[in-house]
N, CA, C and O atoms as a GROMACS GRO file, in nm:
protein
  476
    1MET      N    1   0.083  -0.119   0.000
    1MET     CA    2   0.000   0.000   0.000
    1MET      C    3   0.087   0.124   0.000
    1MET      O    4   0.183   0.134   0.077
    2SER      N    5   0.054   0.218  -0.086
    2SER     CA    6   0.134   0.339  -0.094
    2SER      C    7   0.101   0.439   0.015
    2SER      O    8   0.191   0.501   0.071
    3GLU      N    9  -0.027   0.456   0.047
    3GLU     CA   10  -0.069   0.551   0.149
    3GLU      C   11  -0.176   0.488   0.237
    3GLU      O   12  -0.245   0.396   0.196
    4SER      N   13  -0.189   0.539   0.358
    4SER     CA   14  -0.297   0.492   0.443
    4SER      C   15  -0.426   0.562   0.401
    4SER      O   16  -0.423   0.669   0.341
    5LEU      N   17  -0.537   0.501   0.434
    5LEU     CA   18  -0.666   0.558   0.396
    5LEU      C   19  -0.706   0.670   0.491
    5LEU      O   20  -0.677   0.666   0.610
    6LEU      N   21  -0.774   0.768   0.435
    6LEU     CA   22  -0.831   0.876   0.515
    6LEU      C   23  -0.955   0.823   0.588
    6LEU      O   24  -1.015   0.725   0.544
    7PRO      N   25  -0.993   0.886   0.698
    7PRO     CA   26  -1.113   0.840   0.770
    7PRO      C   27  -1.237   0.836   0.682
    7PRO      O   28  -1.318   0.744   0.695
    8GLU      N   29  -1.253   0.934   0.593
    8GLU     CA   30  -1.368   0.936   0.504
    8GLU      C   31  -1.366   0.817   0.408
    8GLU      O   32  -1.469   0.759   0.377
    9GLU      N   33  -1.246   0.782   0.362
    9GLU     CA   34  -1.232   0.670   0.270
    9GLU      C   35  -1.263   0.538   0.340
    9GLU      O   36  -1.328   0.451   0.283
   10VAL      N   37  -1.218   0.524   0.463
   10VAL     CA   38  -1.249   0.404   0.540
   10VAL      C   39  -1.400   0.391   0.556
   10VAL      O   40  -1.455   0.282   0.541
   11ALA      N   41  -1.466   0.500   0.587
   11ALA     CA   42  -1.611   0.498   0.605
   11ALA      C   43  -1.681   0.456   0.476
   11ALA      O   44  -1.778   0.380   0.481
   12VAL      N   45  -1.634   0.506   0.362
   12VAL     CA   46  -1.695   0.471   0.233
   12VAL      C   47  -1.677   0.322   0.204
   12VAL      O   48  -1.770   0.255   0.161
   13VAL      N   49  -1.557   0.271   0.228
   13VAL     CA   50  -1.530   0.130   0.201
   13VAL      C   51  -1.614   0.040   0.291
   13VAL      O   52  -1.671  -0.059   0.245
   14ILE      N   53  -1.623   0.075   0.419
   14ILE     CA   54  -1.705  -0.005   0.511
   14ILE      C   55  -1.850  -0.002   0.469
   14ILE      O   56  -1.918  -0.105   0.468
   15ARG      N   57  -1.899   0.117   0.434
   15ARG     CA   58  -2.040   0.128   0.390
   15ARG      C   59  -2.063   0.049   0.263
   15ARG      O   60  -2.168  -0.014   0.248
   16ALA      N   61  -1.967   0.052   0.172
   16ALA     CA   62  -1.980  -0.024   0.047
   16ALA      C   63  -1.989  -0.174   0.077
   16ALA      O   64  -2.070  -0.244   0.017
   17ARG      N   65  -1.907  -0.221   0.168
   17ARG     CA   66  -1.911  -0.364   0.205
   17ARG      C   67  -2.046  -0.400   0.267
   17ARG      O   68  -2.101  -0.506   0.239
   18GLN      N   69  -2.098  -0.311   0.350
   18GLN     CA   70  -2.229  -0.336   0.412
   18GLN      C   71  -2.338  -0.343   0.306
   18GLN      O   72  -2.426  -0.429   0.313
   19ILE      N   73  -2.333  -0.253   0.208
   19ILE     CA   74  -2.433  -0.253   0.101
   19ILE      C   75  -2.423  -0.381   0.020
   19ILE      O   76  -2.525  -0.444  -0.010
   20LEU      N   77  -2.300  -0.421  -0.017
   20LEU     CA   78  -2.282  -0.545  -0.093
   20LEU      C   79  -2.339  -0.664  -0.017
   20LEU      O   80  -2.407  -0.748  -0.076
   21LYS      N   81  -2.311  -0.672   0.112
   21LYS     CA   82  -2.359  -0.783   0.193
   21LYS      C   83  -2.511  -0.784   0.199
   21LYS      O   84  -2.573  -0.890   0.189
   22SER      N   85  -2.572  -0.666   0.217
   22SER     CA   86  -2.718  -0.659   0.227
   22SER      C   87  -2.787  -0.694   0.095
   22SER      O   88  -2.901  -0.741   0.095
   23LYS      N   89  -2.718  -0.672  -0.017
   23LYS     CA   90  -2.774  -0.704  -0.149
   23LYS      C   91  -2.739  -0.846  -0.194
   23LYS      O   92  -2.782  -0.890  -0.300
   24GLY      N   93  -2.662  -0.916  -0.113
   24GLY     CA   94  -2.625  -1.054  -0.145
   24GLY      C   95  -2.518  -1.063  -0.253
   24GLY      O   96  -2.513  -1.162  -0.326
   25ILE      N   97  -2.434  -0.962  -0.264
   25ILE     CA   98  -2.328  -0.959  -0.364
   25ILE      C   99  -2.196  -0.990  -0.294
   25ILE      O  100  -2.171  -0.944  -0.183
   26ALA      N  101  -2.112  -1.069  -0.361
   26ALA     CA  102  -1.983  -1.107  -0.302
   26ALA      C  103  -1.898  -0.983  -0.275
   26ALA      O  104  -1.900  -0.887  -0.352
   27ALA      N  105  -1.825  -0.987  -0.164
   27ALA     CA  106  -1.744  -0.872  -0.123
   27ALA      C  107  -1.624  -0.849  -0.215
   27ALA      O  108  -1.573  -0.738  -0.222
   28ASN      N  109  -1.580  -0.953  -0.284
   28ASN     CA  110  -1.462  -0.939  -0.370
   28ASN      C  111  -1.498  -0.917  -0.517
   28ASN      O  112  -1.418  -0.947  -0.605
   29ILE      N  113  -1.616  -0.866  -0.543
   29ILE     CA  114  -1.663  -0.844  -0.681
   29ILE      C  115  -1.587  -0.727  -0.744
   29ILE      O  116  -1.547  -0.633  -0.675
   30ASP      N  117  -1.567  -0.736  -0.875
   30ASP     CA  118  -1.497  -0.627  -0.945
   30ASP      C  119  -1.598  -0.524  -0.998
   30ASP      O  120  -1.719  -0.541  -0.984
   31ILE      N  121  -1.546  -0.418  -1.059
   31ILE     CA  122  -1.630  -0.309  -1.110
   31ILE      C  123  -1.731  -0.361  -1.212
   31ILE      O  124  -1.849  -0.325  -1.208
   32ALA      N  125  -1.686  -0.443  -1.303
   32ALA     CA  126  -1.775  -0.496  -1.406
   32ALA      C  127  -1.890  -0.574  -1.343
   32ALA      O  128  -2.005  -0.564  -1.387
   33GLY      N  129  -1.861  -0.651  -1.240
   33GLY     CA  130  -1.965  -0.728  -1.171
   33GLY      C  131  -2.064  -0.638  -1.100
   33GLY      O  132  -2.184  -0.665  -1.100
   34ILE      N  133  -2.015  -0.532  -1.040
   34ILE     CA  134  -2.104  -0.437  -0.972
   34ILE      C  135  -2.198  -0.372  -1.073
   34ILE      O  136  -2.318  -0.361  -1.049
   35CYS      N  137  -2.141  -0.330  -1.186
   35CYS     CA  138  -2.223  -0.265  -1.290
   35CYS      C  139  -2.325  -0.363  -1.348
   35CYS      O  140  -2.438  -0.325  -1.376
   36LYS      N  141  -2.284  -0.488  -1.367
   36LYS     CA  142  -2.376  -0.590  -1.419
   36LYS      C  143  -2.490  -0.613  -1.321
   36LYS      O  144  -2.606  -0.626  -1.362
   37ALA      N  145  -2.459  -0.618  -1.190
   37ALA     CA  146  -2.562  -0.637  -1.088
   37ALA      C  147  -2.659  -0.518  -1.086
   37ALA      O  148  -2.777  -0.535  -1.054
   38ALA      N  149  -2.609  -0.399  -1.118
   38ALA     CA  150  -2.694  -0.280  -1.122
   38ALA      C  151  -2.768  -0.267  -1.254
   38ALA      O  152  -2.862  -0.188  -1.265
   39GLY      N  153  -2.728  -0.347  -1.354
   39GLY     CA  154  -2.795  -0.343  -1.484
   39GLY      C  155  -2.750  -0.227  -1.571
   39GLY      O  156  -2.826  -0.178  -1.653
   40VAL      N  157  -2.625  -0.183  -1.553
   40VAL     CA  158  -2.571  -0.072  -1.633
   40VAL      C  159  -2.434  -0.112  -1.687
   40VAL      O  160  -2.372  -0.208  -1.641
   41SER      N  161  -2.389  -0.036  -1.787
   41SER     CA  162  -2.256  -0.060  -1.842
   41SER      C  163  -2.149  -0.007  -1.747
   41SER      O  164  -2.179   0.070  -1.656
   42ARG      N  165  -2.025  -0.049  -1.770
   42ARG     CA  166  -1.915   0.003  -1.688
   42ARG      C  167  -1.902   0.154  -1.703
   42ARG      O  168  -1.878   0.226  -1.606
   43LYS      N  169  -1.920   0.202  -1.828
   43LYS     CA  170  -1.910   0.345  -1.854
   43LYS      C  171  -2.013   0.421  -1.770
   43LYS      O  172  -1.982   0.521  -1.707
   44THR      N  173  -2.137   0.371  -1.772
   44THR     CA  174  -2.243   0.435  -1.694
   44THR      C  175  -2.212   0.428  -1.544
   44THR      O  176  -2.237   0.523  -1.470
   45GLY      N  177  -2.159   0.315  -1.500
   45GLY     CA  178  -2.122   0.299  -1.360
   45GLY      C  179  -2.019   0.403  -1.317
   45GLY      O  180  -2.031   0.464  -1.211
   46TYR      N  181  -1.918   0.422  -1.402
   46TYR     CA  182  -1.816   0.522  -1.369
   46TYR      C  183  -1.874   0.664  -1.374
   46TYR      O  184  -1.836   0.750  -1.294
   47GLN      N  185  -1.967   0.688  -1.467
   47GLN     CA  186  -2.032   0.819  -1.472
   47GLN      C  187  -2.112   0.845  -1.345
   47GLN      O  188  -2.109   0.954  -1.289
   48TRP      N  189  -2.185   0.741  -1.300
   48TRP     CA  190  -2.261   0.755  -1.176
   48TRP      C  191  -2.168   0.783  -1.059
   48TRP      O  192  -2.196   0.869  -0.975
   49ALA      N  193  -2.058   0.710  -1.053
   49ALA     CA  194  -1.963   0.728  -0.943
   49ALA      C  195  -1.909   0.871  -0.943
   49ALA      O  196  -1.901   0.936  -0.839
   50GLU      N  197  -1.872   0.919  -1.062
   50GLU     CA  198  -1.818   1.056  -1.071
   50GLU      C  199  -1.925   1.158  -1.031
   50GLU      O  200  -1.896   1.254  -0.960
   51LYS      N  201  -2.046   1.137  -1.078
   51LYS     CA  202  -2.155   1.231  -1.050
   51LYS      C  203  -2.186   1.236  -0.900
   51LYS      O  204  -2.193   1.344  -0.841
   52HIS      N  205  -2.204   1.120  -0.839
   52HIS     CA  206  -2.246   1.117  -0.699
   52HIS      C  207  -2.131   1.146  -0.603
   52HIS      O  208  -2.151   1.212  -0.501
   53LEU      N  209  -2.012   1.099  -0.634
   53LEU     CA  210  -1.898   1.130  -0.549
   53LEU      C  211  -1.855   1.276  -0.567
   53LEU      O  212  -1.803   1.338  -0.475
   54GLY      N  213  -1.877   1.330  -0.688
   54GLY     CA  214  -1.848   1.471  -0.712
   54GLY      C  215  -1.935   1.560  -0.626
   54GLY      O  216  -1.890   1.663  -0.575
   55ARG      N  217  -2.062   1.521  -0.609
   55ARG     CA  218  -2.153   1.597  -0.522
   55ARG      C  219  -2.102   1.596  -0.378
   55ARG      O  220  -2.102   1.699  -0.310
   56GLN      N  221  -2.058   1.479  -0.334
   56GLN     CA  222  -2.007   1.470  -0.198
   56GLN      C  223  -1.883   1.558  -0.181
   56GLN      O  224  -1.865   1.624  -0.079
   57LYS      N  225  -1.797   1.558  -0.283
   57LYS     CA  226  -1.676   1.640  -0.276
   57LYS      C  227  -1.713   1.787  -0.270
   57LYS      O  228  -1.655   1.863  -0.191
   58ASP      N  229  -1.810   1.830  -0.354
   58ASP     CA  230  -1.854   1.969  -0.352
   58ASP      C  231  -1.913   2.005  -0.216
   58ASP      O  232  -1.886   2.112  -0.161
   59HIS      N  233  -1.994   1.913  -0.162
   59HIS     CA  234  -2.055   1.938  -0.031
   59HIS      C  235  -1.947   1.947   0.076
   59HIS      O  236  -1.956   2.033   0.164
   60TYR      N  237  -1.847   1.862   0.069
   60TYR     CA  238  -1.737   1.863   0.166
   60TYR      C  239  -1.662   1.996   0.157
   60TYR      O  240  -1.629   2.055   0.259
   61GLU      N  241  -1.634   2.042   0.035
   61GLU     CA  242  -1.563   2.168   0.018
   61GLU      C  243  -1.646   2.286   0.069
   61GLU      O  244  -1.592   2.380   0.128
   62GLU      N  245  -1.777   2.279   0.047
   62GLU     CA  246  -1.866   2.384   0.096
   62GLU      C  247  -1.865   2.387   0.249
   62GLU      O  248  -1.861   2.494   0.309
   63LEU      N  249  -1.868   2.270   0.311
   63LEU     CA  250  -1.862   2.264   0.456
   63LEU      C  251  -1.729   2.315   0.509
   63LEU      O  252  -1.725   2.382   0.612
   64GLU      N  253  -1.621   2.284   0.439
   64GLU     CA  254  -1.489   2.334   0.479
   64GLU      C  255  -1.487   2.487   0.475
   64GLU      O  256  -1.432   2.550   0.565
   65ALA      N  257  -1.547   2.546   0.370
   65ALA     CA  258  -1.551   2.692   0.358
   65ALA      C  259  -1.633   2.752   0.472
   65ALA      O  260  -1.595   2.854   0.529
   66LYS      N  261  -1.747   2.689   0.504
   66LYS     CA  262  -1.829   2.738   0.614
   66LYS      C  263  -1.755   2.728   0.747
   66LYS      O  264  -1.764   2.818   0.831
   67LEU      N  265  -1.683   2.619   0.764
   67LEU     CA  266  -1.606   2.602   0.887
   67LEU      C  267  -1.500   2.710   0.901
   67LEU      O  268  -1.479   2.764   1.009
   68GLU      N  269  -1.433   2.741   0.791
   68GLU     CA  270  -1.332   2.847   0.792
   68GLU      C  271  -1.395   2.982   0.829
   68GLU      O  272  -1.337   3.059   0.905
   69THR      N  273  -1.513   3.008   0.773
   69THR     CA  274  -1.585   3.132   0.805
   69THR      C  275  -1.623   3.136   0.953
   69THR      O  276  -1.610   3.240   1.018
   70LEU      N  277  -1.669   3.022   1.005
   70LEU     CA  278  -1.705   3.017   1.147
   70LEU      C  279  -1.584   3.040   1.236
   70LEU      O  280  -1.594   3.109   1.337
   71HIS      N  281  -1.470   2.983   1.200
   71HIS     CA  282  -1.348   3.006   1.277
   71HIS      C  283  -1.310   3.154   1.276
   71HIS      O  284  -1.273   3.210   1.379
   72SER      N  285  -1.321   3.216   1.160
   72SER     CA  286  -1.289   3.358   1.148
   72SER      C  287  -1.385   3.442   1.233
   72SER      O  288  -1.342   3.533   1.305
   73ASP      N  289  -1.514   3.411   1.224
   73ASP     CA  290  -1.614   3.484   1.303
   73ASP      C  291  -1.588   3.466   1.452
   73ASP      O  292  -1.599   3.560   1.530
   74TYR      N  293  -1.555   3.344   1.490
   74TYR     CA  294  -1.527   3.316   1.632
   74TYR      C  295  -1.408   3.398   1.681
   74TYR      O  296  -1.412   3.458   1.788
   75ASP      N  297  -1.302   3.401   1.601
   75ASP     CA  298  -1.184   3.479   1.640
   75ASP      C  299  -1.219   3.627   1.656
   75ASP      O  300  -1.175   3.692   1.752
   76ASN      N  301  -1.298   3.680   1.562
   76ASN     CA  302  -1.339   3.822   1.572
   76ASN      C  303  -1.424   3.847   1.695
   76ASN      O  304  -1.405   3.947   1.765
   77LEU      N  305  -1.519   3.756   1.722
   77LEU     CA  306  -1.604   3.773   1.840
   77LEU      C  307  -1.523   3.763   1.969
   77LEU      O  308  -1.548   3.836   2.064
   78LYS      N  309  -1.427   3.673   1.971
   78LYS     CA  310  -1.342   3.659   2.090
   78LYS      C  311  -1.262   3.786   2.114
   78LYS      O  312  -1.248   3.831   2.228
   79LYS      N  313  -1.208   3.846   2.006
   79LYS     CA  314  -1.135   3.972   2.020
   79LYS      C  315  -1.227   4.082   2.073
   79LYS      O  316  -1.188   4.158   2.161
   80ASP      N  317  -1.350   4.090   2.018
   80ASP     CA  318  -1.445   4.190   2.064
   80ASP      C  319  -1.481   4.168   2.211
   80ASP      O  320  -1.489   4.263   2.288
   81HIS      N  321  -1.502   4.043   2.248
   81HIS     CA  322  -1.536   4.011   2.386
   81HIS      C  323  -1.423   4.051   2.480
   81HIS      O  324  -1.448   4.111   2.585
   82ASP      N  325  -1.302   4.019   2.443
   82ASP     CA  326  -1.186   4.055   2.527
   82ASP      C  327  -1.173   4.207   2.539
   82ASP      O  328  -1.145   4.259   2.647
   83ARG      N  329  -1.193   4.277   2.426
   83ARG     CA  330  -1.182   4.424   2.428
   83ARG      C  331  -1.291   4.484   2.517
   83ARG      O  332  -1.264   4.575   2.596
   84LEU      N  333  -1.414   4.435   2.504
   84LEU     CA  334  -1.523   4.488   2.585
   84LEU      C  335  -1.504   4.455   2.732
   84LEU      O  336  -1.535   4.536   2.819
   85GLY      N  337  -1.452   4.337   2.760
   85GLY     CA  338  -1.422   4.302   2.900
   85GLY      C  339  -1.320   4.396   2.959
   85GLY      O  340  -1.332   4.438   3.074
   86PHE      N  341  -1.218   4.429   2.881
   86PHE     CA  342  -1.116   4.523   2.926
   86PHE      C  343  -1.177   4.660   2.952
   86PHE      O  344  -1.148   4.724   3.054
   87GLU      N  345  -1.262   4.705   2.860
   87GLU     CA  346  -1.327   4.836   2.877
   87GLU      C  347  -1.416   4.837   3.001
   87GLU      O  348  -1.416   4.935   3.076
   88ASN      N  349  -1.490   4.730   3.022
   88ASN     CA  350  -1.578   4.725   3.139
   88ASN      C  351  -1.500   4.724   3.269
   88ASN      O  352  -1.540   4.788   3.366
   89ARG      N  353  -1.389   4.651   3.272
   89ARG     CA  354  -1.305   4.653   3.392
   89ARG      C  355  -1.252   4.794   3.417
   89ARG      O  356  -1.243   4.839   3.531
   90GLY      N  357  -1.217   4.864   3.310
   90GLY     CA  358  -1.170   5.002   3.323
   90GLY      C  359  -1.279   5.093   3.377
   90GLY      O  360  -1.252   5.179   3.462
   91ARG      N  361  -1.400   5.076   3.329
   91ARG     CA  362  -1.512   5.158   3.379
   91ARG      C  363  -1.537   5.131   3.527
   91ARG      O  364  -1.557   5.225   3.604
   92LYS      N  365  -1.537   5.005   3.566
   92LYS     CA  366  -1.560   4.971   3.706
   92LYS      C  367  -1.452   5.032   3.794
   92LYS      O  368  -1.480   5.085   3.902
   93LEU      N  369  -1.330   5.024   3.748
   93LEU     CA  370  -1.219   5.082   3.824
   93LEU      C  371  -1.237   5.234   3.836
   93LEU      O  372  -1.214   5.291   3.943
   94ALA      N  373  -1.277   5.299   3.727
   94ALA     CA  374  -1.299   5.444   3.730
   94ALA      C  375  -1.412   5.479   3.827
   94ALA      O  376  -1.402   5.577   3.901
   95TRP      N  377  -1.517   5.399   3.829
   95TRP     CA  378  -1.628   5.424   3.922
   95TRP      C  379  -1.579   5.412   4.066
   95TRP      O  380  -1.617   5.490   4.153
   96GLU      N  381  -1.493   5.311   4.091
   96GLU     CA  382  -1.440   5.293   4.226
   96GLU      C  383  -1.350   5.412   4.265
   96GLU      O  384  -1.361   5.465   4.375
   97ILE      N  385  -1.264   5.453   4.175
   97ILE     CA  386  -1.170   5.563   4.202
   97ILE      C  387  -1.246   5.692   4.232
   97ILE      O  388  -1.212   5.764   4.325
   98HIS      N  389  -1.349   5.720   4.153
   98HIS     CA  390  -1.422   5.846   4.167
   98HIS      C  391  -1.543   5.834   4.260
   98HIS      O  392  -1.620   5.928   4.275
   99ARG      N  393  -1.558   5.718   4.322
   99ARG     CA  394  -1.665   5.692   4.417
   99ARG      C  395  -1.803   5.726   4.360
   99ARG      O  396  -1.884   5.790   4.427
  100VAL      N  397  -1.827   5.684   4.240
  100VAL     CA  398  -1.954   5.713   4.173
  100VAL      C  399  -2.069   5.644   4.244
  100VAL      O  400  -2.178   5.701   4.254
  101ASP      N  401  -2.048   5.522   4.292
  101ASP     CA  402  -2.155   5.451   4.362
  101ASP      C  403  -2.201   5.528   4.486
  101ASP      O  404  -2.320   5.538   4.515
  102GLU      N  405  -2.103   5.581   4.560
  102GLU     CA  406  -2.137   5.659   4.678
  102GLU      C  407  -2.213   5.787   4.641
  102GLU      O  408  -2.310   5.824   4.708
  103LEU      N  409  -2.169   5.853   4.535
  103LEU     CA  410  -2.237   5.975   4.490
  103LEU      C  411  -2.380   5.946   4.446
  103LEU      O  412  -2.471   6.022   4.478
  104LEU      N  413  -2.399   5.836   4.373
  104LEU     CA  414  -2.535   5.800   4.329
  104LEU      C  415  -2.624   5.764   4.448
  104LEU      O  416  -2.740   5.803   4.453
  105ALA      N  417  -2.568   5.690   4.544
  105ALA     CA  418  -2.646   5.654   4.662
  105ALA      C  419  -2.683   5.779   4.742
  105ALA      O  420  -2.796   5.792   4.789
  106ASP      N  421  -2.588   5.870   4.755
  106ASP     CA  422  -2.614   5.994   4.827
  106ASP      C  423  -2.721   6.076   4.754
  106ASP      O  424  -2.811   6.132   4.818
  107LYS      N  425  -2.711   6.083   4.623
  107LYS     CA  426  -2.809   6.158   4.544
  107LYS      C  427  -2.947   6.094   4.558
  107LYS      O  428  -3.047   6.165   4.567
  108LYS      N  429  -2.951   5.963   4.559
  108LYS     CA  430  -3.079   5.893   4.574
  108LYS      C  431  -3.140   5.924   4.710
  108LYS      O  432  -3.260   5.949   4.721
  109ASN      N  433  -3.058   5.921   4.811
  109ASN     CA  434  -3.109   5.950   4.946
  109ASN      C  435  -3.158   6.094   4.956
  109ASN      O  436  -3.262   6.119   5.018
  110ASN      N  437  -3.086   6.189   4.897
  110ASN     CA  438  -3.127   6.330   4.902
  110ASN      C  439  -3.252   6.354   4.821
  110ASN      O  440  -3.339   6.432   4.862
  111THR      N  441  -3.265   6.290   4.706
  111THR     CA  442  -3.382   6.306   4.621
  111THR      C  443  -3.505   6.249   4.689
  111THR      O  444  -3.613   6.306   4.682
  112GLY      N  445  -3.489   6.136   4.755
  112GLY     CA  446  -3.600   6.072   4.824
  112GLY      C  447  -3.655   6.158   4.936
  112GLY      O  448  -3.776   6.160   4.960
  113ASN      N  449  -3.568   6.231   5.007
  113ASN     CA  450  -3.612   6.318   5.118
  113ASN      C  451  -3.694   6.434   5.066
  113ASN      O  452  -3.791   6.475   5.131
  114LYS      N  453  -3.659   6.490   4.952
  114LYS     CA  454  -3.733   6.604   4.897
  114LYS      C  455  -3.874   6.561   4.859
  114LYS      O  456  -3.970   6.636   4.881
  115LYS      N  457  -3.889   6.444   4.804
  115LYS     CA  458  -4.022   6.396   4.765
  115LYS      C  459  -4.111   6.376   4.888
  115LYS      O  460  -4.230   6.406   4.885
  116GLU      N  461  -4.052   6.325   4.993
  116GLU     CA  462  -4.130   6.302   5.115
  116GLU      C  463  -4.179   6.434   5.173
  116GLU      O  464  -4.291   6.440   5.224
  117LYS      N  465  -4.099   6.539   5.168
  117LYS     CA  466  -4.137   6.668   5.223
  117LYS      C  467  -4.253   6.730   5.144
  117LYS      O  468  -4.340   6.795   5.202
  118LYS      N  469  -4.254   6.710   5.012
  118LYS     CA  470  -4.360   6.770   4.929
  118LYS      C  471  -4.495   6.704   4.958
  118LYS      O  472  -4.598   6.770   4.946
  119GLN      N  473  -4.496   6.581   4.994
  119GLN     CA  474  -4.623   6.513   5.016
  119GLN      C  475  -4.678   6.553   5.147
  119GLN      O  476  -4.785   6.507   5.186
   0.00000   0.00000   0.00000
């Protein structure tokens, strides 16, 4: 063997063996025998293989492109998330330094007293 099989190729070969077994066809049958069992010529058999396997290849390439897009989007979102987290930590620190929470609480308490007096 020149190269090891890819996982997708192993899956195709296993599935092919399962189909042959379920149809009662010998596992060691050649291309001509497969085409004869299907009732088509070898030429038609190869055309079918190219047509249907070509679709799978196109679908695989399309999925690869979508995956690449998703990775890119994820990286961009992660950068945005990190940047916003940094900004929020900065805002919280600024609020602590300038005691904004205390000022707001004091303002709330003072505003509440004025309303009570008017009633």
